[in-house]
N, C-alpha and C positions, 0 to 999 in steps of 0.2 A: 462404923461408918465414918466417925470423926477421925479415927486413926488412919483410915485409907485416904481421906481428904488431906490430912497432914502430910502423909508420904507423897501424895501427888504434888502438893505445893512445893515440898522440898526438892523433888526431882525436876519439876518444871523450872524452879528457880535456878537449879544447877545448870540445866540446859541453856537457859537464857544467859547466865553469867559466863558460861564457857564459850558460847558462840559470839558474844559481844566483842572480845578482843580480835577475833578473826575479821569482823566487820571493820574494826579500827585499823587493822593492817591493810585491808583492801582500800581504805579511804586515802592512805598515804598522806597527801598534803592538804586534803579538804578539811578545814577546821570544823565545819558544821557536822560532818560525819563522825569526826573524832568525839565531839560533844555528845552526839547521839549514842555512840558506843559506850562512853563513860556513864551516860544515863541508864543504859541497859544493864550495865554491871551493877549499878546501885539498885535498880529495880529488882534484879535477880537476887541480890543480897536481902532486900526487904521481904521478898516472897519466901526465901529460905527461912529467915528469922520468924516470920509469921507462921509458917508451917511448923517450925519447931515449937513455938509457943502453943499452938493449937494441939500438938501432940502431947505436950506436957500436962494439959488440963485433965 
């Protein structure tokens, strides 16, 4: 069960991290949306890292 949760976290984080740059490109000159996009990339990375650590236990 823990391994499945770790894989779900890793894949979920990858989806968030891959979709965030698309949002950033759509934002064009909107500084707030670019910040949101950068925050989503960081959030995706944290979720991936947490899932990897959970999988290693």
